[in-house]
FITOR-27252 format. One record per residue (C-alpha): x, y, z; residue in one letter. Coordinates in steps of 0.001 Angstrom, whole numbers, padded with zeros to 6 digits. Layout:
<timis>
<c1 = X | c2 = Y | c3 = Z | r = A>
...
</timis>
This chain:
<timis>
<c1 = -010413 | c2 = 015179 | c3 = 025085 | r = M>
<c1 = -006883 | c2 = 014002 | c3 = 025786 | r = S>
<c1 = -004267 | c2 = 014284 | c3 = 023086 | r = Y>
<c1 = -004255 | c2 = 010452 | c3 = 022701 | r = I>
<c1 = -007934 | c2 = 010553 | c3 = 021702 | r = D>
<c1 = -007263 | c2 = 013200 | c3 = 019070 | r = H>
<c1 = -007877 | c2 = 011913 | c3 = 015500 | r = P>
<c1 = -004382 | c2 = 012983 | c3 = 014407 | r = A>
<c1 = -002790 | c2 = 010762 | c3 = 017073 | r = W>
<c1 = -004964 | c2 = 007836 | c3 = 016045 | r = R>
<c1 = -003780 | c2 = 008336 | c3 = 012464 | r = G>
<c1 = -000158 | c2 = 008415 | c3 = 013594 | r = I>
<c1 = -000666 | c2 = 005263 | c3 = 015653 | r = A>
<c1 = -002285 | c2 = 003500 | c3 = 012682 | r = A>
<c1 = 000594 | c2 = 004587 | c3 = 010423 | r = F>
<c1 = 003157 | c2 = 003333 | c3 = 012959 | r = A>
<c1 = 001368 | c2 = -000010 | c3 = 013219 | r = F>
<c1 = 001152 | c2 = -000373 | c3 = 009414 | r = F>
<c1 = 004853 | c2 = 000528 | c3 = 009080 | r = T>
<c1 = 005759 | c2 = -002070 | c3 = 011713 | r = A>
<c1 = 003731 | c2 = -004724 | c3 = 009890 | r = V>
<c1 = 005449 | c2 = -003857 | c3 = 006606 | r = L>
<c1 = 008863 | c2 = -003913 | c3 = 008254 | r = S>
<c1 = 008152 | c2 = -007348 | c3 = 009684 | r = F>
<c1 = 006974 | c2 = -008569 | c3 = 006281 | r = A>
<c1 = 010173 | c2 = -007340 | c3 = 004645 | r = H>
<c1 = 012276 | c2 = -008887 | c3 = 007411 | r = A>
<c1 = 010673 | c2 = -012263 | c3 = 006698 | r = Q>
<c1 = 013492 | c2 = -014465 | c3 = 005489 | r = Q>
<c1 = 012031 | c2 = -017955 | c3 = 005261 | r = T>
<c1 = 008696 | c2 = -019543 | c3 = 004457 | r = V>
<c1 = 006651 | c2 = -019999 | c3 = 007647 | r = P>
<c1 = 005064 | c2 = -023313 | c3 = 008570 | r = S>
<c1 = 001316 | c2 = -023121 | c3 = 007961 | r = V>
<c1 = -000908 | c2 = -026103 | c3 = 007220 | r = E>
<c1 = -003099 | c2 = -025582 | c3 = 004169 | r = L>
<c1 = -005256 | c2 = -027911 | c3 = 002110 | r = V>
<c1 = -004716 | c2 = -028753 | c3 = -001561 | r = D>
<c1 = -007574 | c2 = -029304 | c3 = -004034 | r = L>
<c1 = -007689 | c2 = -033008 | c3 = -003115 | r = D>
<c1 = -008223 | c2 = -032184 | c3 = 000578 | r = G>
<c1 = -004697 | c2 = -033229 | c3 = 001585 | r = K>
<c1 = -002952 | c2 = -031209 | c3 = 004316 | r = L>
<c1 = 000238 | c2 = -029505 | c3 = 003136 | r = V>
<c1 = 002791 | c2 = -027759 | c3 = 005354 | r = D>
<c1 = 004035 | c2 = -024689 | c3 = 003473 | r = T>
<c1 = 007502 | c2 = -024790 | c3 = 005016 | r = E>
<c1 = 007958 | c2 = -028461 | c3 = 004123 | r = V>
<c1 = 006657 | c2 = -027796 | c3 = 000612 | r = L>
<c1 = 009308 | c2 = -025110 | c3 = 000067 | r = A>
<c1 = 012074 | c2 = -027202 | c3 = 001672 | r = D>
<c1 = 011377 | c2 = -030523 | c3 = -000055 | r = E>
<c1 = 011782 | c2 = -029082 | c3 = -003534 | r = H>
<c1 = 015331 | c2 = -029114 | c3 = -004960 | r = D>
<c1 = 014901 | c2 = -025896 | c3 = -006925 | r = G>
<c1 = 013187 | c2 = -022567 | c3 = -006375 | r = P>
<c1 = 009535 | c2 = -022317 | c3 = -005374 | r = T>
<c1 = 007204 | c2 = -019588 | c3 = -006530 | r = L>
<c1 = 004280 | c2 = -018786 | c3 = -004212 | r = F>
<c1 = 001598 | c2 = -016801 | c3 = -006059 | r = C>
<c1 = -001209 | c2 = -015509 | c3 = -003841 | r = F>
<c1 = -004426 | c2 = -015045 | c3 = -005803 | r = W>
<c1 = -008237 | c2 = -015173 | c3 = -005629 | r = A>
<c1 = -010996 | c2 = -016087 | c3 = -008053 | r = T>
<c1 = -012438 | c2 = -012564 | c3 = -007757 | r = W>
<c1 = -009082 | c2 = -010953 | c3 = -008689 | r = C>
<c1 = -008721 | c2 = -010335 | c3 = -012445 | r = S>
<c1 = -004994 | c2 = -009368 | c3 = -012327 | r = P>
<c1 = -004316 | c2 = -012553 | c3 = -010319 | r = C>
<c1 = -005943 | c2 = -014789 | c3 = -012882 | r = K>
<c1 = -004272 | c2 = -012933 | c3 = -015752 | r = R>
<c1 = -000864 | c2 = -013382 | c3 = -014067 | r = E>
<c1 = -001267 | c2 = -017116 | c3 = -013517 | r = L>
<c1 = -002808 | c2 = -017647 | c3 = -016961 | r = N>
<c1 = 000134 | c2 = -015789 | c3 = -018550 | r = N>
<c1 = 002600 | c2 = -017968 | c3 = -016620 | r = Y>
<c1 = 000909 | c2 = -021117 | c3 = -017937 | r = L>
<c1 = 002619 | c2 = -021138 | c3 = -021342 | r = D>
<c1 = 005994 | c2 = -020167 | c3 = -019856 | r = L>
<c1 = 005930 | c2 = -022572 | c3 = -016920 | r = Y>
<c1 = 007186 | c2 = -025740 | c3 = -018682 | r = P>
<c1 = 010218 | c2 = -023843 | c3 = -020003 | r = D>
<c1 = 010830 | c2 = -022248 | c3 = -016610 | r = W>
<c1 = 010720 | c2 = -025703 | c3 = -015012 | r = Q>
<c1 = 013191 | c2 = -027118 | c3 = -017553 | r = D>
<c1 = 015592 | c2 = -024186 | c3 = -017206 | r = E>
<c1 = 015388 | c2 = -023462 | c3 = -013473 | r = T>
<c1 = 013566 | c2 = -026350 | c3 = -011774 | r = G>
<c1 = 010961 | c2 = -023952 | c3 = -010351 | r = V>
<c1 = 007794 | c2 = -025248 | c3 = -008708 | r = E>
<c1 = 004827 | c2 = -022851 | c3 = -008832 | r = L>
<c1 = 002347 | c2 = -022926 | c3 = -005951 | r = V>
<c1 = -000845 | c2 = -020915 | c3 = -006464 | r = A>
<c1 = -002249 | c2 = -020021 | c3 = -003035 | r = V>
<c1 = -005921 | c2 = -019049 | c3 = -003153 | r = S>
<c1 = -007085 | c2 = -016618 | c3 = -000484 | r = I>
<c1 = -010742 | c2 = -017144 | c3 = -001399 | r = D>
<c1 = -012759 | c2 = -017184 | c3 = 001823 | r = D>
<c1 = -015235 | c2 = -019801 | c3 = 003027 | r = Q>
<c1 = -017978 | c2 = -018392 | c3 = 000766 | r = R>
<c1 = -015956 | c2 = -018337 | c3 = -002463 | r = S>
<c1 = -013447 | c2 = -021177 | c3 = -002024 | r = K>
<c1 = -015824 | c2 = -023567 | c3 = -003844 | r = N>
<c1 = -015100 | c2 = -021582 | c3 = -007025 | r = R>
<c1 = -011364 | c2 = -022361 | c3 = -006934 | r = V>
<c1 = -011311 | c2 = -025951 | c3 = -008256 | r = A>
<c1 = -013741 | c2 = -025279 | c3 = -011135 | r = P>
<c1 = -011700 | c2 = -022241 | c3 = -012183 | r = Y>
<c1 = -008362 | c2 = -024079 | c3 = -011935 | r = V>
<c1 = -009747 | c2 = -027020 | c3 = -013936 | r = N>
<c1 = -011204 | c2 = -024781 | c3 = -016652 | r = S>
<c1 = -007932 | c2 = -022816 | c3 = -016905 | r = A>
<c1 = -005988 | c2 = -026124 | c3 = -017009 | r = M>
<c1 = -003340 | c2 = -024907 | c3 = -014558 | r = W>
<c1 = -000556 | c2 = -027402 | c3 = -013980 | r = D>
<c1 = 000381 | c2 = -025795 | c3 = -010678 | r = Y>
<c1 = 000097 | c2 = -026961 | c3 = -007108 | r = T>
<c1 = -002965 | c2 = -025122 | c3 = -005769 | r = V>
<c1 = -003455 | c2 = -024570 | c3 = -002052 | r = L>
<c1 = -006437 | c2 = -023083 | c3 = -000228 | r = L>
<c1 = -005865 | c2 = -020415 | c3 = 002428 | r = D>
<c1 = -009482 | c2 = -019426 | c3 = 003255 | r = P>
<c1 = -008589 | c2 = -017892 | c3 = 006633 | r = N>
<c1 = -005553 | c2 = -016155 | c3 = 005116 | r = Q>
<c1 = -003224 | c2 = -017553 | c3 = 007788 | r = E>
<c1 = -000394 | c2 = -018149 | c3 = 005323 | r = F>
<c1 = -001045 | c2 = -014822 | c3 = 003588 | r = A>
<c1 = -000753 | c2 = -012965 | c3 = 006912 | r = R>
<c1 = 002369 | c2 = -014909 | c3 = 007877 | r = A>
<c1 = 003954 | c2 = -013909 | c3 = 004557 | r = M>
<c1 = 002925 | c2 = -010259 | c3 = 004912 | r = G>
<c1 = 000472 | c2 = -010273 | c3 = 002009 | r = V>
<c1 = -001643 | c2 = -007121 | c3 = 002083 | r = V>
<c1 = -003329 | c2 = -007452 | c3 = -001305 | r = N>
<c1 = -003266 | c2 = -009842 | c3 = -004262 | r = V>
<c1 = -001689 | c2 = -010718 | c3 = -006558 | r = P>
<c1 = 001458 | c2 = -011063 | c3 = -004469 | r = H>
<c1 = 004269 | c2 = -013318 | c3 = -005634 | r = T>
<c1 = 007229 | c2 = -014650 | c3 = -003640 | r = F>
<c1 = 010286 | c2 = -016392 | c3 = -005050 | r = L>
<c1 = 011911 | c2 = -018795 | c3 = -002593 | r = V>
<c1 = 015320 | c2 = -020352 | c3 = -003186 | r = N>
<c1 = 016148 | c2 = -024033 | c3 = -002648 | r = A>
<c1 = 017116 | c2 = -023262 | c3 = 000968 | r = E>
<c1 = 013620 | c2 = -021933 | c3 = 001732 | r = G>
<c1 = 014658 | c2 = -018258 | c3 = 001843 | r = Q>
<c1 = 012489 | c2 = -015577 | c3 = 000281 | r = I>
<c1 = 014762 | c2 = -013894 | c3 = -002257 | r = V>
<c1 = 012303 | c2 = -011771 | c3 = -004260 | r = W>
<c1 = 008721 | c2 = -010612 | c3 = -004117 | r = Q>
<c1 = 006383 | c2 = -008635 | c3 = -006300 | r = H>
<c1 = 002992 | c2 = -007117 | c3 = -005587 | r = N>
<c1 = 000322 | c2 = -006530 | c3 = -008266 | r = N>
<c1 = 000630 | c2 = -007628 | c3 = -011883 | r = Y>
<c1 = 000958 | c2 = -005966 | c3 = -015260 | r = A>
<c1 = 001546 | c2 = -007711 | c3 = -018572 | r = D>
<c1 = 005288 | c2 = -008146 | c3 = -018983 | r = G>
<c1 = 006037 | c2 = -008657 | c3 = -015260 | r = D>
<c1 = 006792 | c2 = -012282 | c3 = -016102 | r = E>
<c1 = 010019 | c2 = -011093 | c3 = -017785 | r = E>
<c1 = 011300 | c2 = -009671 | c3 = -014477 | r = E>
<c1 = 010341 | c2 = -012895 | c3 = -012730 | r = L>
<c1 = 012138 | c2 = -014959 | c3 = -015373 | r = Y>
<c1 = 015325 | c2 = -012904 | c3 = -014819 | r = E>
<c1 = 015088 | c2 = -013599 | c3 = -011077 | r = E>
<c1 = 014608 | c2 = -017308 | c3 = -011761 | r = L>
<c1 = 017696 | c2 = -017339 | c3 = -013980 | r = L>
<c1 = 019757 | c2 = -015759 | c3 = -011195 | r = K>
<c1 = 018857 | c2 = -018709 | c3 = -008946 | r = L>
<c1 = 019680 | c2 = -021219 | c3 = -011672 | r = A>
<c1 = 023272 | c2 = -019946 | c3 = -012041 | r = E>
</timis>
């Protein structure tokens, strides 16, 4: 067995690859252009969506099978109108539900009464382009389309940190 076939080298190679992917994700400065579909079946270009809005845009990656994701977006629901008034933020909930579970998205969104833009990313093209490894993963994008803050996972109270970041953009 050559040293390249040794399990330790494979582990090192996997670690190097993962580190490179993470480095690329952190180097990401702007929202990439990926065409997704909204709940009405209309094509939406993610880059255009971020650019056409005058204020900040919040991209929240979630899935119907992810309890912390749903808790995060449900907790934002009561705060969202105030956030919009104070900062002009537009929240975009990006579902990564795959082909088998994407039919659960609209019923869930309707029952939760979310007043967010909801996009479907069943092949996770946008998620990969943004460097999303797991959900929930939230990105705050300024009015110029630059990613200025991101947060992975969710715990009750994280919305306070997000609100502080929104206020920084509103100054």
